[in-house]
N, C-alpha and C positions, 0 to 999 in steps of 0.2 A: 504494500499500500504505500503511495507516494505521500510526501510531506504536507501537500495542500489538502489532499483528502483526509489525513490524519487531524490536521488543523480544524478542518470543518466539523469532523465528528466530536473533536474535544469542546469547541465552542457550543454545539448543540447540547452535549451534556452539562455544560456549565449554566446554559440559559435557564433561568428559573420560571420564565414565563411559559414554556412549552408544557401544556398539561394534557393534550390529547390530541390523536389524528382523527380526521373524520373522512369517511368514504362517502363520495358523492356518486349516485347512480345518475346517469344522463341517459334519457331516451329520446327517440325521434319526435315525440310530441311536444318536447321543450324548443324546437327550433321553428322559426317562422319561414313563411314561403320564401322571403328574400334571402334567407341563409343557402337556399338550393340554387338560385340563380347566379349566372356568371358568365364568364367567356366561353365555357363549354356548352354545347349545344347538339342535339340530334338532329341529323338529316336522313331521313329514311332509316337505313338500318347502320348507319355510320356516326361516330361521334367525332365532332370537329371542335377545334379551338380557334377563336377570334382574337388575332394578335392585336386588335384595335390600331392597326395601321393599314387597313386594307387588304391584309394577307389573312387567309384562313387555312389552317393546317388540318388534315384529316389525322385523327389520333388513332382509331381503331374501327373495325368492323365487327358487328354483331349478328346473331342469328336472327334476330327479330328487331321491329322498331320499338316496341316496349322496352326490351332490355337496353337499347342505346338510349333511350330517354332516362332509365333508371341509372345508368353508368354516369351519363353527363351530369345528372343532378348529383349524385355522390361525388364526383370530381369537383363540381362546384362547392358542396359542403366542405370538402376537406381543403380547398383553397380559402374559404372563408375562417375555417378552424386554424390555418396557418396564419391568418391575419390577426390573430389573438383575440378571440372572443372573450369578453368578459362575463364572469359569472357573478351574479349579485344573490347572495344567499341570505334569506330571512330566517333568523331563528326565535324560538320562544323564550321564555324566562329561564328554562333549563338548558339552555344552548343548544336545544335539539333542532336541526334544520326542518323548516316548514314548507320552504317554497324556493326555488331556484328561477332566477330570471337570466337569460341568456341575451347579450347585446354586444354587437360588435364595438370593439373600442373605438372612441371618437364619435359615435352615434348615440345620442341620446335618447331617441325614440325606440320603445321595446314594442 
């Protein structure tokens, strides 16, 4: 184990405010329609990418149109996730999560 990692572990062990870790389950219902929209799109049974400069690249071909739409949506969601989606977790008095709001950073509308 390198010294950097050892230093981080030592710092965590010494930090008194760390009380618990919390697992958060995220499902597809927490995302809004615009999280699935982006530069990837389906054209018949192909998935294409709009470079926003007049050029469109074909990424892949699928066995049917519906699968192409699904894959394009998933790629757009993946891009959204890479753009740092912000999770706002509301907890009750016992610090138990009650709801999670997902919002793209820099966008105040949820």
